[in-house]
N, C-alpha and C positions, 0 to 999 in steps of 0.2 A: 615498512616502517623505517624511518631514518634512524641513524645512530645518534642518540641523545646524550652520549657521554656518560651513561650510567656506570656506576662503580660495580665491581664484582659482587658486592653485597646486594646492591639494588637489582642486579640481574638475577640473583638467586631469589630475591623476593618476588620478582616478576614470574619466574619459573614456578615457584612454589604456589603462588596465587592461582596461576593457570592450572596447575595440576589439581589442586583442591577443587577448583571450579569445574573442571572436566570430569573428575571422578566422583565428587560428592554432591555437586549441585545439579549438573546437567541431567542426570538420570531422573531426578525428582522435580525438575523445574515445571514441567507441564502440570503435574499433579498439584503442586503447591499453588500454582496460578489458578487452576480451575476451582479448587476448594477454598481459595483464600486462606490458606493454612500457613501459620507462622513457621518458618523454616528452621526449627530448633536443631535439626541434624546438621544443617549447613553452618549455623552459628557455632555449634560445638566443634565442627571440623576446622573452622577458621581460628577458633580459640586455641585448639590443640596445636595448630601450626604457628602460634605466636603472632598471628596477624593483627591482633588487637593491641599489641605492644609497640607497634611500629614507631609512632611519633610521641611516645611518652618517655621522659628522661629515665636513664638507668637508675637514678636515685630512688625512683618510685616503681621499680620493677619493670620498666620498659626497655626498649632496645636502643633508645637514644637517637632515633632517626628524626626526620623532619616531615614536612608536608609532602615533599616529592615522593617519599616512600609510600605514604598513604594514597597518593594519586595513582601510583603504579599498581598497587594492589586493587584499588577500587575499579580501575579500568578493566583489569582482568576478570574480576567477579562480574562486572556489568556486561562484559562481552557475552556471558552466558545467561545471566539473569539479573535484570535491573531491580527487581523486587528484593532479592537477597542483598544486593549491593546497597539498597536504600536502608535496610535494617542494620547492615554492617557500618556504613558511613554515618548513620544517625547517632550511633553510639559515640563516635568522635565529636559530633556536633554537641552532644550533651557534656562531653569531657572538656572541650576547649575552655568554657568559662572557668572551670575549676583550675585548669592548668595556667590560664592567663591571669586570673584575678583571685584565686583562692588563697587562703592563708596557708602557712606551712603545715599546720595541723590538718586542714582540710585536704591538702594534697597527699599527705602521708596516709590519711584514712581511706580516701576514695580511689586515688590513681592506681595503686597496686591491684585493687579489685577489678578495675576496668582493664588494665593491661593484661591480666591473666585471662580475661574473657569470662570470669565467673559472674561478673555483674554487668549486665547490659545497661546502657544509659540512654536518656532521652532529654531533649531540650524543649521547653514549653514557653512560648511567648504568644502564639496565635490564639485569638479569641473570636467569637462571632462578630464583634465590631472592631477588632484590632488585627487586621491582616497585613496589607501593604503599609498601613499606618501603624507602625510598631509602637508609637508613643501613646496610642489610645487605649492602653491596657486598663481594664476595669477591675481585675482581680486585686484584692487588697491584702496587705499584711500589716497587722497592728501589734505594736509592742505591748506585751502583757507580762510585766515582771521580768523573769529570766527567759521568757519565751516570746515567740511571735505566733499570732493566730491568723491563718490564711483563709480567705473566703473568695470564691469565684469559680469560673469555668474556663478551661482551655479546650480547644478542639483542633482537629487535624494534626494530632501529635503522633509522629512516627515512633514506633516501639512502645506506644501507650499500652499499658497493661502487661507487657512482656518485659519491660525494663525494670530494673531494681532501684536505680538511682535516677532522680529527676532534677535537672537544673531548671528552675522556673523564675519567671520575671513577674513581680507584683508591685503595686503602688504602695509606698510607705508614706508618701506625702503628695496627695493628688493635686494640691494647689501649686506644686512646683513643676508640673508638666513632666517632660522626659527626665528632668533632674530628680524627680521624686520617685523614680523607679529603682527597685533594688532586686538583687538576685538571691535566691534561696536554694538550698539543697534539701529535697524531700525524698524520703525513702518509701518504697513500697511497703505497706503495712502500717504506716503512720496512721494513728486514729484521726478520723475526719477526712481522710484522703481515699477517694474511690474512683472507679472508672465507669464511664457511661457508654454511649453508643460506639460500636465498632463500625467504621465506615465501609461501605461496599464501593469499590473503586474501579475505574476504567482500566488502569494499569498498575504496575508495581503491587500486584495483588497478594504476593507472598508476605509483604511487609504489613504489619498491623498498624492501623491508624485509628486512634480512639480519643474520646473526650476524657479529660481529667477533671474531677469534681472535688472541690475543696469546701467543706462545711465545718467551720470552726476547727480547722486542722491546726493543732498546736505542735510546734516544733521548737527545739531548744535554740537559744540565741546563737550558739556556736555554729549553726547552719546558715547564718547570714553570710552570703558570699563576700569574701574579703574582709569580713568583720566590719563592714562599713555600709551604711545606707547610701543610696544614690548612685551606686555603681551599675545598676541594671541596664540602662540604655547604652552606655559606653561599652559594657561587657558584651551586649548583644551585637553592636556594630563591629567590634573587634573580632568577635567570634565569627561573624559572617565573612569578614575579610579572609579568615583562615579557611572557612568551610566552603565558600563558593567555588574555589578551584577544585574542591572535592566533588561538588555537583557537576562541574564541568568535565571532570575525568569520568564520572558516571555516564554523562552524555556521550563522550568519546567512545567509551566501551560499548554502549548500546549501539551506536552507529557502526563501530567496527564489526560487531557481531552480525549486524544486518548486511553489511557489505560483503562479508565472507559468505553468508548464505546466498546472496544474490549472484556472486561470481560462480559458486558451485552449481547453482541451479541453471544459470545461463550456459554452463559447459555441458550440462546433461540434457536440457530440454531441446528437442528437435522439432522444428517447424519448416515447412516447405523443403523438406529433405536435407536440412543441415542444422547444426547446433545454433541456437540463437546468439551465442557468444561470437559468431562470425558476422553478425549483422552490425553495420557501422553505428546504427542508432543505439543499440544496446551497449556497444563498446564505448561510445561517447558518454552515455549515462554513467557507466561504471567508472570511467576516467574522472568525470566531474565529482562523483561521490568520493572516490579515493583521495582526490586532491583536497577536498574540503575537510575530510576526516584528518588528514595529515596536518593541514593548516591549524585546525582546532587543537590537535594534540601538541603541536609546537607552542601554541600560545599558552596552553595549560601548564606545560612543564616549565616554560619561561617564568610564568607568574609564581609557580610553586617554588622555584629557585629563588626568586626575589623575596618571597616570604621567609624562606629558610636563611637567607643572608641577613635578614633583619632590616630590609629596606623600609624606609618611612613612607607613609601616605600611599599604601598600595590598594586603597579602596577602589579606585577607578580601574586599575589593571585587573583586580579580582573580578569586578563587575563585567569587564570586557570578556574575560575568559568564560564566565558563566553564560553571558549573553550569546556569544558567538558559537560556543560548543553546543549549547542546547538547541539553537536554531539549526545548526548543521545536523544534529541528531534527528530532529523532526523531518528535515528535508531528505536526508539519506534513507531513513527508515521508510518514508512514504515512497520514495523511488524504488526501494527494494521490493516493496509490495507490488508496485507497478510492473517490475520485471517478472515477478512470479505470475502476473496476470490473475486470472480467476482463482488459481490455487493460493495466491498470496492472501486472499480474503478469507480463506478457510482455516479453521483452528487445527486442522490436521498438520499444517505447516507452521513452524515456529516464528516465521518472519512477522506475522501480524502482531505477535506479542511484543516484539521490539518496537513497533510503531506505537502501540499503546503505552509501553513503558517510557518512551521518549518524551511524550507530551508533558509529563509532570516536571521535567527538568527545566521547562520554560516558565514554570509557575512557582515552585516552592523555593524557599530561602530568598524571596524577593522576586516578583514577576519580572519578565524581561523589560517591561515598560519602566519598572523601578530602576533596573540596571542602567537603562538609557539615561534616566534622570541623574543618577550618580555620576556617570561618565560625562554628561553635558556640564554638570556643575563644576567638575574638575577642570574641564576645558575653559570654561568662563573665568575661573579663578586663575588658571595658569597663563592663559594667553589674552585675557581681556583687561589686563592691567594698563 
């Protein structure tokens, strides 16, 4: 790994996240994956290490760091278990709309709970007919005196059922299209808010993925995100600008973990009387894998720094990081399985889990085809004048 100019504090975060991952997550990773069990012990350990406070301002109980600190920690957790990392990072996904668009009262109420790790968070926009097309949200929120009444269904929601705080997007004015979408903060236990099917998944099986069901769910008016209707779509897009480098760091971590497993196995496996690490074909595979992981990591940290600097119009760069890192993760983990040969296909070895976990990074928070559209649109605007 190159020297990315991390500060002493950032290096401490990296070491801490690795220590927690090695000691508290690795021993239970296989069990959580096989049972599709929510990793409550891991979440508690991450909370006790203050890793949920990284990019929340000190005024709200956080550590005052930025996106780069979150990416550092997410990469280290993902190196061991992409599913635990999904649950961890998804809490920040639910937090970002509050941090970016919430009122001062909303920030004071919810951010300290999130920073302490006492309250897990989730973000909910996806619906059966609103996936890549985020503007097609059918869930509605209607004003009713000092309250809003929400009706609809969200699905594929990470941390669904286990989170305490939900930032959801609903239509308050359907005739206005994307401008008619608004954000709301819903709490677990609100009347009319329930959970449906828990999905059985190919990968990231430790993280819970459930339906959210709203049936005349009445919440107070002060839970309207930013105290303004119509913020939902822009809040979603700006949140994804912040969160996509986090998905990219998850992809880098998954790929790094698979690379390390492949190198270790190649150094141990003997065929034709010698270690397979001595074969040029294997060496070149490992060299390509390592180069692509490092290139992805460099892009991720460059984009994270741009976000933390407050650079404008970072949507395309954020999309590039997510696109490239997730494609690298899928390629590297597949190659790692190939190096293991038949053993790589067996659940006795952890490398197949990395391949399963990698796939979702090409899909959620905008498929890679959507990322290409974002990047292309930026290019046309920038150079097609």
